[in-house]
C-alpha positions as CSV (number, residue, x, y, z in Angstrom):
1,M,-57.4,-41.2,-64.8
2,R,-54.9,-43.5,-63.3
3,S,-53.5,-41.0,-61.0
4,I,-57.0,-40.2,-59.7
5,R,-57.7,-43.9,-59.0
6,T,-54.3,-44.3,-57.3
7,H,-55.0,-41.3,-55.0
8,K,-58.5,-42.7,-54.0
9,F,-56.9,-46.0,-53.3
10,Q,-54.3,-44.4,-51.0
11,I,-57.0,-42.5,-49.1
12,K,-58.9,-45.7,-48.6
13,L,-55.8,-47.4,-47.2
14,Y,-55.2,-44.4,-44.8
15,K,-58.8,-44.7,-43.5
16,K,-58.5,-48.4,-43.0
17,F,-55.2,-47.9,-41.1
18,L,-56.7,-45.3,-38.9
19,G,-59.7,-47.4,-38.1
20,D,-57.7,-50.5,-37.2
21,I,-57.6,-50.9,-33.3
22,S,-55.8,-54.2,-33.2
23,G,-52.7,-54.0,-30.9
24,N,-54.0,-50.9,-28.9
25,V,-54.4,-52.9,-25.7
26,A,-50.8,-54.0,-25.8
27,I,-49.5,-50.5,-26.4
28,T,-51.7,-49.0,-23.7
29,T,-50.6,-51.7,-21.2
30,A,-46.9,-51.0,-22.0
31,L,-47.4,-47.3,-21.4
32,L,-49.3,-47.9,-18.1
33,F,-46.7,-50.3,-16.9
34,F,-44.0,-47.7,-17.6
35,L,-45.9,-45.1,-15.6
36,L,-46.6,-47.5,-12.8
37,L,-43.0,-48.5,-12.6
38,A,-41.9,-44.8,-12.5
39,S,-44.5,-44.1,-9.7
40,I,-43.3,-47.0,-7.6
41,G,-39.7,-45.9,-8.2
42,V,-40.5,-42.4,-7.1
43,A,-42.2,-43.7,-3.9
44,I,-39.4,-46.0,-3.0
45,D,-36.7,-43.4,-3.6
46,Y,-38.7,-40.7,-1.8
47,T,-39.1,-42.9,1.2
48,N,-35.4,-43.6,1.3
49,L,-34.5,-39.9,0.9
50,S,-36.9,-38.9,3.7
51,R,-35.3,-41.5,6.0
52,I,-31.8,-40.3,5.2
53,K,-32.8,-36.7,5.6
54,T,-34.2,-37.4,9.1
55,K,-30.9,-39.1,10.1
56,L,-28.9,-36.2,8.6
57,Q,-31.0,-33.7,10.4
58,A,-30.6,-35.5,13.7
59,S,-26.8,-35.4,13.2
60,A,-27.0,-31.7,12.5
61,D,-29.1,-31.1,15.6
62,A,-26.7,-33.1,17.8
63,A,-23.7,-31.4,16.3
64,V,-25.0,-27.8,16.7
65,L,-26.0,-28.4,20.3
66,A,-22.6,-29.9,21.1
67,A,-20.9,-26.9,19.5
68,V,-22.8,-24.3,21.6
69,T,-22.4,-26.4,24.8
70,I,-18.7,-27.3,24.5
71,D,-17.4,-24.2,22.8
72,G,-17.7,-20.7,24.1
73,G,-18.4,-19.2,20.7
74,N,-15.0,-17.6,20.0
75,D,-13.1,-20.4,18.2
76,Q,-14.4,-21.2,14.7
77,D,-11.8,-24.0,14.2
78,N,-13.0,-25.7,17.4
79,V,-16.6,-25.5,16.3
80,N,-15.7,-27.0,13.0
81,K,-14.0,-29.9,14.7
82,I,-16.9,-30.6,17.1
83,V,-19.3,-30.7,14.3
84,A,-17.2,-33.0,12.1
85,D,-16.6,-35.3,15.0
86,Y,-20.3,-35.7,15.7
87,F,-21.0,-36.5,12.1
88,A,-18.2,-39.0,12.1
89,V,-19.4,-40.8,15.2
90,R,-22.9,-41.2,13.7
91,E,-21.3,-42.5,10.4
92,T,-23.7,-40.2,8.6
93,S,-21.6,-40.3,5.4
94,S,-22.4,-44.0,5.0
95,Y,-26.0,-43.1,4.0
96,G,-24.9,-41.5,0.8
97,V,-22.3,-41.6,-2.0
98,Q,-18.8,-42.0,-0.7
99,D,-17.0,-38.8,0.2
100,S,-20.1,-36.7,-0.8
101,L,-20.8,-35.4,2.8
102,R,-20.4,-31.6,2.8
103,L,-20.4,-29.7,6.2
104,K,-20.4,-26.0,6.9
105,S,-20.3,-24.5,10.4
106,E,-20.6,-20.7,11.1
107,I,-20.5,-18.6,14.2
108,K,-22.7,-15.6,13.7
109,N,-24.9,-13.3,15.8
110,A,-24.3,-15.4,19.0
111,H,-25.5,-18.5,17.2
112,V,-23.9,-21.5,15.6
113,E,-25.4,-22.6,12.3
114,V,-24.6,-26.0,10.7
115,T,-25.5,-27.0,7.2
116,A,-25.0,-30.5,5.9
117,S,-25.6,-32.0,2.4
118,L,-25.2,-35.5,1.1
119,D,-25.5,-37.1,-2.4
120,V,-27.9,-40.1,-2.1
121,P,-28.1,-42.8,-4.9
122,L,-31.5,-43.4,-6.4
123,F,-32.3,-47.1,-6.9
124,I,-35.3,-47.2,-9.2
125,M,-35.2,-43.7,-10.7
126,G,-31.7,-44.6,-12.0
127,I,-33.4,-46.6,-14.6
128,F,-34.9,-43.4,-15.9
129,G,-31.7,-41.5,-16.0
130,K,-31.6,-39.8,-12.5
131,D,-28.9,-41.5,-10.5
132,I,-28.3,-39.1,-7.6
133,A,-30.4,-36.7,-5.4
134,K,-29.0,-34.1,-3.1
135,V,-30.3,-34.0,0.5
136,K,-29.6,-30.8,2.5
137,V,-30.4,-29.8,6.1
138,A,-29.6,-27.0,8.5
139,A,-29.6,-26.5,12.2
140,Y,-28.9,-23.5,14.5
141,S,-28.8,-22.8,18.2
142,P,-27.8,-19.7,20.3
143,F,-24.9,-20.0,22.6
144,A,-25.7,-20.3,26.3
145,Q,-27.3,-17.0,27.6
146,G,-25.2,-14.9,29.9
147,P,-26.7,-12.6,32.6
148,V,-29.8,-10.7,31.4
149,E,-31.5,-7.7,33.0
150,M,-34.8,-7.1,31.3
151,A,-37.6,-4.5,31.8
152,L,-41.0,-5.4,30.3
153,V,-42.9,-2.1,29.8
154,I,-46.6,-2.9,29.5
155,D,-49.3,-0.6,28.2
156,N,-51.9,-0.6,31.1
157,T,-54.4,1.7,29.4
158,S,-58.1,1.3,28.5
159,S,-57.6,0.8,24.8
160,M,-55.7,-2.4,25.6
161,N,-58.9,-3.7,27.1
162,Y,-60.2,-5.0,23.7
163,G,-58.2,-8.2,23.5
164,S,-54.7,-6.8,23.3
165,F,-53.9,-6.9,27.0
166,D,-54.8,-10.5,27.5
167,T,-52.8,-11.4,24.4
168,V,-49.7,-9.6,25.7
169,S,-50.1,-11.0,29.3
170,D,-50.5,-14.6,28.0
171,A,-47.5,-14.3,25.7
172,I,-45.2,-12.8,28.3
173,G,-46.3,-15.5,30.8
174,D,-45.6,-18.2,28.3
175,V,-42.1,-16.9,27.6
176,L,-41.4,-16.4,31.4
177,D,-42.3,-20.1,31.8
178,V,-39.6,-21.0,29.2
179,I,-37.0,-18.7,30.8
180,E,-37.8,-20.2,34.2
181,A,-37.2,-23.7,32.9
182,K,-34.0,-23.0,30.9
183,T,-32.2,-20.1,32.6
184,D,-30.1,-19.8,35.7
185,K,-32.4,-17.9,38.0
186,S,-29.7,-15.8,39.5
187,A,-28.6,-14.6,36.1
188,F,-32.0,-13.3,35.0
189,H,-33.5,-10.1,36.5
190,V,-36.9,-9.0,35.3
191,T,-38.9,-5.8,36.0
192,L,-42.5,-5.3,35.0
193,V,-43.3,-1.7,34.3
194,P,-47.0,-1.2,33.7
195,F,-47.9,2.3,32.6
196,T,-50.7,4.7,31.9
197,D,-50.0,8.4,31.6
198,R,-47.8,7.8,34.7
199,V,-45.7,5.1,36.2
200,N,-46.3,3.8,39.7
201,I,-43.0,3.3,41.7
202,T,-45.0,1.7,44.6
203,L,-45.7,3.2,48.0
204,K,-42.7,1.5,49.6
205,R,-40.4,3.9,47.5
206,R,-41.8,7.0,49.2
207,D,-38.2,8.0,50.0
208,W,-37.7,8.6,46.3
209,L,-40.0,11.7,46.4
210,K,-38.8,15.2,46.4
211,Y,-41.4,16.1,49.0
212,R,-43.6,13.8,51.1
213,N,-45.8,16.0,53.2
214,G,-49.5,16.7,52.4
215,I,-49.8,13.7,50.0
216,D,-51.8,11.3,52.1
217,D,-53.8,10.4,49.0
218,W,-50.7,9.5,47.0
219,E,-51.1,6.1,45.3
220,G,-47.5,5.6,44.0
221,C,-47.5,7.4,40.7
222,V,-44.9,10.1,39.8
223,E,-44.7,12.9,37.4
224,P,-42.5,12.9,34.3
225,N,-39.5,15.1,35.1
226,E,-39.4,17.5,32.1
227,I,-36.9,20.1,30.9
228,S,-37.5,22.4,28.0
229,I,-34.7,22.3,25.3
230,P,-34.7,23.5,21.7
231,N,-37.2,21.4,19.6
232,F,-38.2,19.4,22.7
233,P,-40.3,21.6,25.0
234,Y,-41.4,18.5,27.1
235,A,-38.1,16.6,27.1
236,L,-37.5,14.1,29.8
237,D,-34.6,14.7,32.2
238,F,-32.4,11.6,32.1
239,D,-30.3,12.8,35.0
240,V,-33.1,12.7,37.6
241,G,-32.1,11.1,40.9
242,K,-34.4,9.0,42.9
243,G,-34.8,11.8,45.4
244,D,-36.0,14.2,42.7
245,L,-39.3,12.6,41.8
246,I,-42.6,14.5,42.1
247,P,-45.6,12.6,43.3
248,S,-48.7,12.6,41.2
249,V,-51.6,13.6,43.4
250,A,-55.1,14.8,42.7
251,P,-54.3,17.0,40.9
252,Y,-50.7,18.0,40.4
253,W,-50.8,21.4,38.8
254,S,-48.3,22.4,36.1
255,G,-48.9,26.0,35.2
256,S,-52.7,26.2,34.7
257,I,-53.0,22.5,33.5
258,A,-54.2,19.8,35.9
259,R,-52.0,16.8,35.3
260,G,-51.6,13.3,36.5
261,P,-54.2,10.7,37.6
262,A,-56.8,13.3,38.6
263,R,-58.4,12.4,35.3
264,S,-57.3,8.8,35.1
265,E,-56.3,5.9,37.2
266,C,-52.8,5.5,38.6
267,A,-51.0,2.7,36.9
268,N,-50.4,-0.7,38.5
269,P,-47.2,-0.7,40.5
270,I,-43.8,-1.6,39.1
271,I,-42.9,-5.3,39.9
272,G,-39.3,-6.0,40.6
273,P,-36.5,-5.9,39.7
274,T,-36.6,-9.6,40.8
275,T,-35.0,-13.0,40.0
276,D,-38.3,-14.6,41.3
277,I,-40.0,-15.4,38.0
278,E,-42.9,-17.1,39.8
279,L,-43.6,-13.8,41.6
280,A,-43.4,-11.9,38.3
281,K,-45.9,-14.3,36.7
282,T,-48.3,-14.0,39.6
283,K,-48.2,-10.2,39.5
284,L,-48.5,-10.3,35.8
285,D,-51.8,-12.3,36.0
286,Q,-53.2,-9.7,38.4
287,L,-52.7,-6.8,36.0
288,K,-55.8,-5.3,34.3
289,P,-56.2,-2.4,31.9
290,L,-57.2,0.9,33.6
291,K,-59.2,3.9,32.6
292,A,-56.4,6.0,31.3
293,T,-54.3,7.1,28.4
294,G,-50.6,6.3,27.9
295,R,-47.3,8.2,27.8
296,F,-44.8,6.1,25.9
297,D,-41.7,8.2,26.4
298,D,-41.9,8.3,30.2
299,A,-42.7,4.6,30.4
300,L,-39.7,3.7,28.1
301,V,-37.4,5.8,30.4
302,W,-38.7,4.0,33.4
303,G,-37.8,0.7,31.7
304,W,-34.3,2.1,31.1
305,R,-34.0,3.1,34.8
306,A,-34.7,-0.5,35.8
307,V,-31.6,-1.8,33.9
308,T,-29.1,1.1,33.4
309,K,-25.9,1.1,35.4
310,R,-26.6,4.8,36.1
311,W,-29.2,3.6,38.6
312,Q,-27.0,1.1,40.3
313,G,-27.8,0.8,44.0
314,R,-31.1,2.7,43.8
315,W,-33.4,-0.2,43.5
316,D,-34.3,-1.5,46.9
317,N,-30.8,-0.8,48.2
318,N,-29.2,-3.6,46.1
319,P,-25.7,-2.2,45.7
320,N,-24.9,-4.5,42.7
321,Y,-28.1,-4.0,40.7
322,P,-28.3,-2.9,37.9
323,S,-24.9,-4.4,37.0
324,S,-22.0,-2.2,35.8
325,S,-19.6,-4.9,34.7
326,G,-20.7,-4.9,31.1
327,N,-21.3,-8.7,31.2
328,A,-25.1,-8.5,31.4
329,R,-27.3,-8.0,28.4
330,K,-29.7,-5.1,29.1
331,I,-33.1,-5.1,27.4
332,V,-36.2,-2.8,27.5
333,A,-39.2,-4.3,25.7
334,L,-42.3,-2.2,25.1
335,F,-45.7,-3.8,24.6
336,T,-48.4,-1.4,23.4
337,D,-51.2,-0.8,20.9
338,G,-49.8,2.6,20.1
339,K,-53.0,4.4,21.1
340,T,-52.8,7.6,23.2
341,N,-54.4,10.9,23.9
342,I,-51.7,12.2,26.1
343,N,-50.9,15.0,23.7
344,K,-54.6,16.2,24.1
345,Y,-54.4,16.4,27.9
346,E,-50.9,17.7,28.2
347,M,-47.9,18.5,26.0
348,E,-49.6,20.4,23.2
349,S,-52.9,20.2,25.0
350,A,-54.6,19.5,21.6
351,V,-55.6,16.6,19.3
352,G,-52.6,15.9,17.1
353,E,-52.1,15.6,13.4
354,Y,-53.0,11.9,13.5
355,G,-56.5,12.4,15.0
356,N,-58.1,11.4,18.3
357,N,-56.3,8.7,20.4
358,N,-53.5,8.3,17.8
359,G,-50.9,10.6,19.4
360,S,-49.0,13.4,17.6
361,I,-45.8,14.1,15.7
362,S,-44.4,16.0,18.7
363,L,-45.3,13.1,21.1
364,F,-43.5,10.6,18.9
365,N,-40.5,12.9,18.4
366,H,-40.1,13.1,22.2
367,F,-40.4,9.3,22.3
368,K,-37.6,9.0,19.7
369,R,-35.4,11.3,21.7
370,A,-35.7,9.0,24.7
371,C,-35.2,5.9,22.5
372,D,-32.0,7.3,21.0
373,F,-30.6,8.1,24.4
374,I,-31.4,4.7,25.8
375,K,-29.7,2.9,22.9
376,K,-26.6,5.0,23.3
377,D,-26.4,3.8,26.9
378,G,-26.0,0.2,25.6
379,V,-29.5,-1.0,26.2
380,D,-31.4,-3.0,23.5
381,I,-34.9,-1.9,22.7
382,Y,-37.6,-4.2,21.5
383,I,-41.1,-3.0,20.6
384,F,-44.1,-5.4,20.3
385,D,-46.9,-3.5,18.6
386,T,-50.4,-5.0,18.6
387,A,-51.0,-3.0,15.5
388,E,-54.0,-0.8,16.5
389,N,-52.4,2.6,15.5
390,P,-50.8,2.7,12.0
391,H,-49.5,6.2,12.7
392,A,-47.4,4.9,15.5
393,R,-45.8,2.2,13.4
394,P,-43.1,4.2,11.6
395,H,-42.0,5.8,14.8
396,F,-41.8,2.5,16.6
397,K,-39.8,1.0,13.7
398,D,-37.5,4.0,13.7
399,C,-36.9,3.4,17.4
400,A,-36.4,-0.4,17.5
401,G,-35.2,-1.1,14.0
402,A,-34.9,-4.9,13.4
403,N,-36.3,-5.4,17.0
404,Y,-39.7,-4.1,16.0
405,Y,-42.5,-6.7,15.8
406,R,-46.0,-6.1,14.6
407,T,-48.0,-8.9,16.1
408,K,-51.6,-10.2,16.2
409,G,-52.5,-13.1,18.6
410,T,-50.8,-14.8,21.4
411,A,-49.0,-17.5,19.3
412,E,-47.5,-14.9,17.0
413,L,-46.5,-12.7,19.9
414,V,-44.9,-15.6,21.8
415,T,-42.8,-16.4,18.6
416,A,-41.7,-12.8,18.4
417,I,-40.8,-12.6,22.1
418,Q,-38.5,-15.6,21.8
419,N,-36.1,-13.2,20.2
420,L,-35.6,-11.5,23.6
421,R,-33.7,-14.5,24.7
422,G,-31.4,-14.5,21.7
423,G,-33.2,-17.1,19.6
424,N,-35.8,-19.8,19.5
425,D,-35.7,-22.6,22.0
426,E,-35.8,-25.1,19.2
427,A,-32.3,-26.1,18.0
428,R,-33.5,-26.9,14.5
429,L,-34.1,-24.8,11.5
430,S,-34.7,-27.0,8.5
431,K,-34.0,-25.7,5.0
């Protein structure tokens, strides 16, 4: 009996204890004060960390710009010294724990990259056991650009009329603005190569034609010079001279097939090569898509002819262009939606495996042959694909490799095109 009464008494005490609320306010207030203090501590320390990170980033930016300006890019020790000196002048290490500043400078891919980290003491959070926080930043910048010879090969066909053409034109114009502001004009040659199924060399280059009589209606377009070799029945002849070009007239007959702009509009004329970027921008603004389909391989080869040393002296009787010294960087950039029916009207004269207006395996194999030849000649190829033909994508990637960009919209395209100049115009890349 006694044990039962004792048990009931204990239960009664437990219930009374659980129901007692005296002292709750004090405990709750203490807990809230602790949380409030921690929140204030985090805010104070975070503000201080942000301030120090901004100063550290500014030092990194200044150091990397000094390195690419003062150093030519061949001396890692010199770059290390320049970077260390800039941090020392700014007394950046004084913001953190003594001797905790860590610097790393690297020359890679025509850039200098600087990373800096610093241990920063925490004032309030130290009470809660966290005494130190690490702040890390990075900055990069390309070395000053040497001479550049660039051909911009622009799809001038009707499928580009649905937004893509204006996007490409606006993006190229924006980047030309940047180049004009930041580049030595005499060191930058640009050629615009609009294309349909043919390229227009302009009427002033009539002396480039193989024959010139009986072509009063000639508008400037020329035929692809083809040779038949194993696996490539429509292979382009890379050894064509400027006096070997065949004018596209209405029509130019090849066998029993009517070819050339008899069934489409002749492309807008080639602009350049020129160092007059204002002229290039003006002519670019005047370009409009035409009622035509496109031939990528021939257009790419014309871009190559605008920069290759093999064509030195052929462009407007300039004996020194394109350069042969090896100092100039040579670039061909193709802008296209990848849509074409050229294989339907010529080449196989049939709709290809990919369906209407998507090209064919044979067409893209011929394109790849031209691409491989151009790269072996020391020319960089970039492809900016506005992503309208998924069948073209793997072929474009195979051609351009890391220089392939699938883009949508002007802003995205502008960002991608910055890579043509060897890097972004911003010096900073925070990490």
